[in-house]
Phi, psi and omega in degrees: 000147174280352177214150174258007183297147176256001183276127183297333178298323178280319182298321181299338180255331190234359182295156184084200183244009178278125174247311177201158179292126182297332181278325185239349187067017176299130176286315174294139183294128180283159173267108178273084183276074181221158178263326191221170191222142180287126175278150181290321179191182184294326178294317179300315177299317180296317184293322177297315181290333180270002182062026174282338172210160184253144177177179184282135178240305186204138190291345169302329184258322178197155184206143184299324177291317180295323182300319179299314178300313182301314184291324177289323179291322174299318178292319179299318181276353184078023178265183182251341180196160184215158173228121176268142182224182190288340181197165175296324177297319175300317179298317177301310182300315181298324179302317181282314181296341179274002177240331195240144166240176181306131181102345177268171179214161168236159171252121182242154178294151173285338181267092184220160167307136181306322179294323179292321176300315181295320175302315183285322183283333188240294188297312178293326175300316179298334177272003178088009182257121181271135173244119179260138187251127182243136175286116186286354176308322176242106181305333180298341178299331176297315181293323182298331184261006183270137175224192184293342183260001180283123185252342185199159171246148184221125178223169175234130187304306184224080185279146173258151014270349186290327184057036176269122185292137183284141179283079190297305184296319184297315180288324180298319180295321176298316181297323182295328178299330184255355185077033180249120179282148174263123174261129181239125170278108185255022188305316185277357190226037179297149181074309189277351174220139178234083185306326181298328180289341181254010174111352176296150182264324182227140174237138173232157178224149159271108182296342183300331190271244191294324187295306173294310165075000184230015173061033185239349186213139178260138179188161176221162178210146176240132181241129180267122182287339183068016187247010181246138181271099187282345182252002183290317179246089191293324182286330183288325186236073182299327182299337186250001182227000178240150182297140176260110183298338182282352178228047175061030178080022178297136172258105191302323181292341178259315186291314185295316177300320179295320186283319189255345186073013182228154182272069183231040178299326182299310187283330179291317179296318179303320185285307192271349175251298186290310180297322176297315191269324182259342180081218184071041177284159174275133181290148177304321181297312178297323178302313182299317178298317182288329173299322176300318178294318182302322184297337178245007185304310184302321179289320178295320181300323176301316181287319175308308185291318178300315179294320178298320178295326176291318177296315176301317178300319178292316186289328180295341182256000188274137187290339182265003180255123179277320185203144174242133179247123183200139183310322183286345184270350179285147173248186179064211186293323179296318179294326176299319182294321179302316179289327182286321188256344179256135178222130179090010180146170184243018174098172184262344185270138171214148180251141181233123171262112183268144173291133181112000171067213183302319181297320180292320180297316179295316179298316179302310180299317182292338184272347183292138181245322180271310180294135176274145176262090185221159177265076180201164170223166172079010177283153174301332177277152175284140186229156176212152177206149177255098187299326182299327179260358184227268188299330180245017185294338180283349180271155174290161178303324178294316177294324177299313180297323179295327179277356179092007180262104178271163187304321183262014183285129175238132175261129177247136170245105190278125181276203185248013173300173177294135185299330178297322178289322176298313182295321180299318182290317178297320182296314180293331177288322180293332181293340182275351181283000000 
C-alpha cells in the first residue's frame, strides 16, 4: 500500500500500491485501453498460464487500470484481494457460482435487491443451483435451512424496501460452525459498514451505485476477506479441496496460499476460472470512471447520510406521510443491529408510505422537479421512484405487500445537494397530493 492509513478518505486516494505510472510518472491513474500484453519470452508466457507467477495476460482476466480499483476497494473494505467485474449482477452470480455446482445450494436472506432475487429464484435454479430463503429477523433461520449441500450464506447489509440491517455477526458465526462462508452485498452501505470486521468472508458491491456515484458507469466487485479457512472442512467446500481438471488438477485451497502467500483461493478461482470462462470483465474505461468516484466516496457518504437524516426528520412530521422507513427508526432487535453495524450514519436510502396509495405515490413522483425519477440508487443526485407502478408492477398486490412494497410506497435515494433544496422540492411535491 502507498498508505498504512485506516481512514477511508485517505484510502480512496492512496489505497493499494499505485503511486504513479512507471512509464510516465503520471499521478492520475491511466486508462490502459488494451486487450493483450507482451510476454518477455516463452518461459514467461508459460509460467503465467500455469499460474507459476502472476502478471497480465489478457484484459478479460486482468488489466492495470482495473487492478488499481481492485486494490483500493480491497483496502477500503479491509480485505486482502478483490476482483472487479462488469456489473453488480455479475458479482452476485460469481459469488455463488464460485461455491456451487449443480445439486448444491446456498441459504440467502429474504431481504434482497429484486434483481438478486430473480437471479437466485430463476437463473441459478435453471443451472441446478438451489437458493433457499431465510428471514433474517431470526438468524437461526439460516441454520434451519442448512444441509450437507449448503455451500454459502448470502445477505445484504441494507436491503430495500425494508432497510432492515442484516445480522452479520450472528449469521457468520452460524456459518463457521458448518464451514460455510457468509457473503455480504454491501452496495447500499459503503464506508458506514464493514462486514468483514463482523465475520463475513466475502463482500460484494455494485460499483454502479455509491462508489461510482455519478450514474455514468456500470460495474461490480468481489472482495475476499482472507479470513475463511477453505480447507478445514473439505467435504463442505469441494471447489477448494478437490482437483480442478480445468487447471491440470490444481487444488485451489492448497495451490493459492503456496503461490501467493495469502489466503485468497476464493478470489483467485473466481478470476482464473469464472472470469476466464464466463467473461464479464470490467472495462478499463469504466474502471477509470469508478476510480474517480471512489476518490470522493468517503466525503459524499457523509453528505448522503446527513441529508437523509434531515429528510427523514421532515417526513416523519408531515401530515401526508403515513410511515417513514429508515434504519434509525426501527426499535427492538432490528434497531439494535442498525446501531451495531452502521457507523457514521444510517445511509442515503429511505422509504416513504404516503397517504392516498398508488395515486398519491404517482402524483408525488410526477411533481418532483429537483429529484430525478430513475431506477437507481447511490447517485450524487437525489432520486425517487414509485415501486408499485414500476419496479414491482409485475407482481400481484399480495406479492407486492409480501415484498414490502405498499401502494403508496416511494423510495428515495438522497443525494449531496444542499439539504434545503432537497426539502423544498419534496415539500412542493407533497402539496400536490
